[in-house]
C-alpha positions as CSV (number, residue, x, y, z in Angstrom):
1,M,4.8,-15.2,88.7
2,S,7.7,-15.7,86.4
3,V,7.7,-16.1,82.6
4,T,7.0,-19.8,82.3
5,S,9.2,-22.2,80.4
6,D,6.3,-23.7,78.4
7,S,5.2,-20.3,77.1
8,K,5.5,-19.5,73.5
9,F,7.3,-16.4,74.7
10,N,10.6,-18.3,74.8
11,R,12.9,-17.3,71.9
12,N,14.2,-13.8,72.7
13,F,15.9,-11.7,75.3
14,L,12.7,-11.3,77.4
15,N,12.6,-14.9,78.3
16,L,16.4,-15.3,78.6
17,Y,17.0,-12.3,80.9
18,F,13.6,-11.3,82.3
19,S,12.3,-14.7,83.4
20,N,13.2,-14.2,87.0
21,L,11.2,-11.1,87.3
22,Q,8.6,-11.4,90.0
23,D,5.0,-10.5,89.2
24,P,3.9,-7.8,91.6
25,R,0.3,-8.9,91.6
26,R,-1.4,-11.4,93.8
27,T,-1.0,-14.6,91.8
28,N,-2.0,-17.3,94.3
29,K,-5.7,-16.4,94.3
30,G,-8.1,-14.1,92.6
31,N,-8.9,-13.6,88.9
32,L,-5.5,-13.2,87.3
33,R,-6.5,-13.0,83.6
34,H,-3.4,-11.7,81.9
35,S,0.1,-13.2,82.4
36,M,3.1,-11.1,83.1
37,S,4.8,-12.5,79.9
38,D,1.9,-11.2,77.8
39,I,2.1,-7.7,79.4
40,L,5.8,-7.5,78.9
41,L,5.6,-8.7,75.3
42,L,2.8,-6.2,74.4
43,T,4.6,-3.3,76.1
44,F,8.1,-3.9,74.7
45,S,6.8,-4.6,71.2
46,A,4.5,-1.5,71.2
47,V,7.2,0.8,72.5
48,L,9.7,-0.5,70.0
49,C,7.1,0.4,67.3
50,G,6.6,4.0,68.6
51,C,3.5,3.5,70.7
52,Q,4.3,4.7,74.2
53,E,1.1,5.9,75.9
54,W,-1.2,3.3,77.3
55,D,-4.0,4.0,74.8
56,R,-1.6,3.6,71.8
57,I,-0.1,0.5,73.3
58,L,-3.5,-1.1,73.4
59,M,-4.4,0.1,69.9
60,F,-1.2,-1.5,68.8
61,G,-2.3,-4.7,70.5
62,E,-5.7,-4.7,68.9
63,H,-4.2,-4.3,65.5
64,E,-1.5,-6.9,66.1
65,M,-3.4,-9.5,68.0
66,E,-2.7,-12.3,65.5
67,W,1.0,-11.5,65.7
68,L,1.0,-11.3,69.5
69,K,-0.7,-14.7,69.8
70,K,2.0,-16.1,67.6
71,H,4.6,-15.2,70.3
72,G,2.5,-15.1,73.5
73,S,-0.8,-16.5,74.9
74,F,-3.3,-13.7,75.2
75,S,-6.0,-16.3,75.9
76,N,-8.1,-13.6,77.6
77,G,-7.4,-10.9,75.0
78,L,-5.6,-7.7,75.9
79,P,-5.2,-6.3,79.4
80,S,-7.1,-3.1,80.1
81,K,-5.3,0.3,80.4
82,D,-5.8,0.2,84.1
83,T,-4.3,-3.3,84.4
84,M,-1.3,-2.1,82.5
85,R,-0.9,1.0,84.5
86,R,-1.3,-0.8,87.9
87,F,1.2,-3.5,86.8
88,F,4.0,-1.0,86.1
89,M,3.1,1.1,89.1
90,A,3.7,-1.9,91.3
91,L,6.6,-3.6,89.5
92,D,9.8,-3.5,91.6
93,P,12.1,-1.3,89.6
94,S,15.2,-2.7,91.2
95,S,14.4,-6.2,90.0
96,F,13.4,-4.9,86.6
97,Q,16.8,-3.0,86.4
98,N,18.7,-6.2,87.4
99,C,17.1,-8.0,84.5
100,F,17.9,-5.2,82.2
101,R,21.5,-5.0,83.4
102,N,22.0,-8.8,82.9
103,W,20.8,-8.5,79.4
104,I,23.1,-5.5,78.7
105,D,26.0,-7.4,80.2
106,S,25.4,-10.2,77.7
107,L,25.8,-7.7,74.8
108,R,28.8,-5.9,76.2
109,N,32.3,-6.5,75.0
110,P,34.5,-4.7,77.5
111,S,37.7,-3.1,76.1
112,T,40.8,-2.2,78.1
113,L,40.1,1.5,78.2
114,E,36.4,1.7,77.6
115,V,34.9,5.1,78.6
116,I,31.9,4.8,80.9
117,A,30.0,8.1,81.4
118,L,27.8,8.8,84.3
119,D,25.2,11.5,84.2
120,G,21.7,12.3,85.5
121,K,18.5,13.2,83.7
122,T,15.2,14.5,85.2
123,V,12.0,12.9,83.9
124,R,10.1,16.2,83.7
125,G,6.8,14.6,82.5
126,A,6.5,12.7,85.7
127,K,5.9,15.9,87.6
128,N,2.3,16.7,88.4
129,V,2.2,20.5,88.5
130,S,-1.3,20.5,90.2
131,S,0.1,18.5,93.2
132,P,2.7,20.2,95.4
133,Q,3.6,16.7,96.8
134,S,4.4,15.4,93.4
135,I,8.1,14.4,92.9
136,T,10.0,14.8,89.7
137,P,12.3,11.7,89.6
138,H,15.9,12.2,88.6
139,I,17.6,9.1,87.0
140,V,21.4,8.7,87.0
141,S,22.6,6.5,84.2
142,A,25.9,4.9,83.1
143,M,26.7,4.5,79.5
144,A,29.5,2.6,77.7
145,T,30.1,5.3,75.1
146,D,32.0,3.3,72.5
147,Q,29.3,0.6,72.4
148,G,26.4,3.0,72.9
149,L,25.0,0.8,75.7
150,C,23.2,2.1,78.8
151,L,24.7,-0.1,81.5
152,G,22.3,0.7,84.3
153,Q,20.5,3.5,86.2
154,V,19.5,4.6,89.7
155,K,16.6,6.8,90.6
156,V,16.7,9.6,93.2
157,I,14.0,12.0,94.2
158,D,15.8,15.1,92.8
159,K,19.2,16.2,91.4
160,S,20.5,17.2,94.8
161,N,20.8,13.5,95.7
162,E,22.8,12.6,92.7
163,I,26.0,11.9,94.7
164,S,24.3,9.0,96.5
165,A,23.0,7.6,93.2
166,I,26.5,7.8,91.6
167,T,27.9,5.7,94.5
168,E,25.1,3.2,94.3
169,L,25.4,2.9,90.5
170,L,29.2,2.4,90.6
171,E,28.7,-0.4,93.1
172,L,26.5,-2.2,90.6
173,L,28.7,-1.9,87.6
174,F,31.7,-3.8,86.3
175,I,34.1,-1.0,85.5
176,E,37.6,-2.6,85.8
177,K,40.2,-1.0,83.5
178,S,37.7,1.5,82.2
179,I,37.8,5.3,82.3
180,V,34.9,6.6,84.3
181,T,33.9,10.2,83.5
182,I,31.5,12.2,85.7
183,D,30.5,15.9,85.9
184,A,31.4,18.1,88.8
185,M,28.6,16.7,91.0
186,G,30.7,13.5,91.3
187,C,33.9,15.3,92.3
188,Q,34.0,13.8,95.7
189,K,36.9,12.0,97.5
190,A,34.7,9.0,98.4
191,I,33.7,8.6,94.7
192,V,37.3,8.7,93.6
193,E,38.2,6.1,96.2
194,Q,35.4,3.9,95.1
195,I,36.4,4.0,91.4
196,R,40.0,3.2,92.2
197,S,38.9,0.4,94.5
198,K,37.3,-1.3,91.5
199,N,40.5,-0.9,89.5
200,A,39.1,1.7,87.2
201,N,40.4,5.1,86.1
202,Y,38.7,8.4,86.5
203,I,38.4,11.8,84.8
204,I,36.0,14.0,86.8
205,A,35.1,17.6,86.2
206,A,36.1,20.1,88.9
207,K,34.2,23.3,89.7
208,A,33.7,25.6,92.6
209,N,31.8,23.0,94.6
210,Q,35.3,21.9,95.6
211,G,36.7,25.3,96.4
212,T,40.2,24.3,97.5
213,L,40.7,22.0,94.6
214,H,39.3,24.5,92.1
215,L,41.7,27.2,93.4
216,A,44.7,24.8,93.3
217,I,44.0,24.0,89.6
218,K,43.8,27.7,88.8
219,D,47.0,28.4,90.6
220,T,48.7,25.5,88.7
221,L,47.4,26.9,85.4
222,Q,49.0,30.3,86.2
223,L,52.3,29.1,87.8
224,E,53.3,25.8,86.2
225,R,54.0,24.5,82.7
226,P,51.9,21.7,81.3
227,T,53.7,18.4,80.8
228,E,51.7,17.7,77.6
229,I,49.5,19.7,75.3
230,I,47.4,18.6,72.4
231,E,45.3,20.6,70.0
232,Q,42.3,19.3,68.0
233,D,40.2,21.1,65.4
234,D,36.7,20.0,64.3
235,C,34.2,21.3,61.8
236,G,30.5,20.4,61.4
237,H,27.0,21.4,62.2
238,G,27.6,25.0,61.3
239,R,30.5,25.5,63.7
240,V,34.3,25.3,63.8
241,E,35.7,24.1,67.1
242,K,39.3,24.3,68.4
243,R,40.2,22.4,71.6
244,V,43.4,22.6,73.5
245,C,43.9,19.9,76.2
246,K,46.7,20.6,78.7
247,I,47.9,18.0,81.3
248,Y,49.6,19.2,84.5
249,T,51.3,16.7,86.8
250,N,52.8,19.2,89.3
251,L,50.2,19.0,92.1
252,S,52.2,21.0,94.6
253,H,49.6,23.7,94.9
254,L,47.0,21.3,96.3
255,E,47.3,20.7,100.0
256,N,46.6,17.1,101.1
257,A,46.5,15.9,97.5
258,E,46.9,12.4,98.7
259,Q,43.3,12.5,100.0
260,W,42.2,12.3,96.4
261,K,43.0,8.6,95.7
262,D,45.9,8.2,93.2
263,L,45.4,11.7,91.9
264,R,48.2,12.3,89.3
265,S,47.0,15.2,87.0
266,F,45.0,18.3,86.6
267,I,43.5,18.6,83.1
268,V,42.5,21.9,81.5
269,V,40.4,21.9,78.3
270,E,40.1,25.2,76.5
271,K,37.5,25.3,73.8
272,E,36.9,28.0,71.2
273,V,33.9,27.7,68.9
274,Y,33.1,29.8,65.9
275,H,29.4,29.7,65.0
276,K,28.9,30.3,61.3
277,S,25.3,31.4,61.5
278,S,25.8,34.1,64.0
279,Q,29.5,34.7,63.1
280,K,30.3,34.8,66.8
281,T,33.0,33.1,68.8
282,T,32.5,31.6,72.2
283,N,35.2,30.5,74.6
284,E,35.0,28.0,77.5
285,T,37.6,26.5,79.9
286,R,36.9,23.4,81.9
287,F,38.9,21.7,84.7
288,Y,39.3,18.0,85.5
289,I,41.1,15.7,87.8
290,S,42.4,12.3,87.0
291,N,44.6,9.4,88.0
292,L,45.8,9.3,84.4
293,S,48.8,11.5,83.6
294,K,50.0,10.5,80.1
295,D,48.6,10.5,76.6
296,A,46.7,13.8,76.2
297,K,45.0,12.5,73.1
298,T,43.4,9.6,75.0
299,I,42.4,11.9,77.9
300,N,40.9,14.5,75.6
301,N,39.0,11.9,73.7
302,A,37.6,10.4,76.9
303,I,36.4,13.9,77.9
304,R,34.7,14.4,74.6
305,K,33.1,10.9,74.8
306,H,31.5,11.9,78.1
307,W,29.0,14.0,76.2
308,S,27.9,11.0,74.3
309,I,25.6,10.2,77.2
310,E,23.8,13.5,76.6
311,I,23.5,13.1,72.8
312,Q,23.1,9.3,72.4
313,L,21.0,8.7,75.5
314,H,19.3,11.7,77.1
315,W,18.7,13.6,73.9
316,V,17.3,10.5,72.2
317,L,15.0,9.7,75.1
318,D,13.6,13.2,75.0
319,V,13.4,13.8,71.2
320,I,13.0,10.3,69.7
321,F,11.1,8.6,72.6
322,N,9.4,11.7,74.0
323,E,10.1,10.7,77.6
324,D,9.6,14.2,78.9
325,S,6.1,14.3,77.4
326,A,5.1,11.1,79.1
327,R,2.6,11.3,82.0
328,K,3.6,8.2,84.0
329,R,3.7,9.8,87.4
330,I,2.5,7.4,90.1
331,R,4.7,5.1,92.3
332,N,7.2,3.2,90.1
333,S,5.7,4.0,86.7
334,A,8.3,6.6,85.5
335,E,11.3,4.5,86.6
336,N,10.0,1.3,85.1
337,F,9.1,3.0,81.8
338,N,12.6,4.6,81.7
339,I,13.9,1.0,81.6
340,I,11.5,0.1,78.8
341,L,12.5,3.0,76.7
342,K,16.2,2.2,77.2
343,T,15.5,-1.4,76.2
344,A,13.8,-0.3,73.0
345,L,16.6,2.1,72.2
346,T,19.2,-0.7,72.7
347,L,17.2,-3.0,70.4
348,V,17.1,-0.3,67.7
349,N,20.8,0.4,68.0
350,K,21.7,-3.3,67.9
351,E,19.9,-3.7,64.6
352,T,22.4,-2.4,62.0
353,T,21.3,-3.9,58.7
354,L,18.8,-1.1,58.0
355,K,20.8,2.0,57.4
356,K,18.1,4.4,58.5
357,S,17.3,6.7,61.4
358,K,16.0,5.5,64.7
359,N,12.6,6.8,63.9
360,N,12.6,5.0,60.5
361,K,13.7,1.8,62.1
362,R,10.8,2.1,64.6
363,F,8.3,2.8,61.8
364,K,9.5,-0.2,59.8
365,A,9.1,-2.4,62.9
366,L,5.5,-1.1,63.1
367,V,4.6,-1.9,59.5
368,N,6.8,-4.9,58.9
369,K,6.3,-7.9,61.2
370,E,9.4,-9.7,59.9
371,Y,11.6,-6.8,60.7
372,R,9.9,-6.4,64.1
373,E,10.8,-10.0,64.9
374,K,14.3,-9.5,63.7
375,V,14.8,-6.5,66.1
376,L,13.2,-8.3,69.0
377,G,15.3,-11.4,68.3
378,F,12.5,-13.9,67.6
C-alpha cells in the first residue's frame, strides 16, 4: 500500500519522496487497521522530537494525537508497539533507502569538486550478546561533506565485507566531478577503476593491506623530492595541530603503476599535535594515492574533509541520536531505523533559522508544534 494521494499526509517530503514505498504487510485482506502513511508520520515526527524507542514513540503519539490527526488519519488510533516493530522488521530497506536517496538528491546542489566521503559504522546496539547467531550490522555510508548530506548507505553483515559495500554504494551514487575519499579498506584496484569510470576523482588511504603499494610510497618518500608541499596550522579544542602535505608525482618505484587507474600521485600527510592538557606531542604520518597531482591545498583540504563523516554523521548518530544504545535487532529493523535517524538528522541540519544545537532544535520541535511543522516542511 502506498501513501494515497487523498491523504492529508500530502504536504511534505514524506508524500513527495516516500509515496512509492510498498507496504510490507498483507493489504488485500485481513484487518489492516493502521495505514503506512500514519506509521511513517508518527515515527518520523517522534524521532525528530527525540523519541526513538517504541514506547516513547507511542507516548509521543498519545500526547500529540490532535496534531497527528491534523496531518494524518489515525482513524483507529495509534498502532501498537508490536505493530510498529513488525512493520519496520518487514519493510524492505532497499526500497526505503531509494526513497531516502531520491529525497536527498532533491536537496543536493553538486559542485565541481565536492568531496564525498565513504566510511563504515557498526550498529553495536543491534547485537544480541545472549545469542551467538546474532549479527552486528555494519553500514557503509556516503556523505557530501560540504553540504552535510548523507547520500546513501549499504548494510553488510560485518566490517570484513566493507569492500563489497563500497562497490555497491558507488554504483548507486552520482559522483561525477567529485573527489571521493575512502579509508584504506577501499584501496583496491577495482574500486579505483569504478570511481574513474564514473568521471570522479579519488583520494584513498594506503596502508599495509596493499603491501607493494605501501612499500613503494615509503621508498618514494625516502628517495624522491615532493613536487609540492603545503603547511597548515590549526588551534582549538585544547590542541595545536601542524599538518604538512607533500605531493609526489614520481611513481617510478611502483611496479605496474598503470594497474591503478589514472594514478598520478602519492600523498604524504605528516601531522604533529600538541595537547595542551597533557602537554604532550603526538606525531602521525598517513599515505594516500590519487589521480590528482596538483594543488596541495585542495588535496589536503579534501583529506581533512573526509573526517567530517566521522564527526558530522557517525558521532552525531551515536551521541545525539543514541544509535548504539538502540535495541532494534531483528531482521530489517536496525537498517531501516538507521535511515530514519539520518532523515531526522538531515531535517535538523536543513533548518537554519534557529541558531541552537541539534539537541535544542529537537527539543523545540517537541514542545513547539509550529516549529515542528516548519522542520518537517508542512
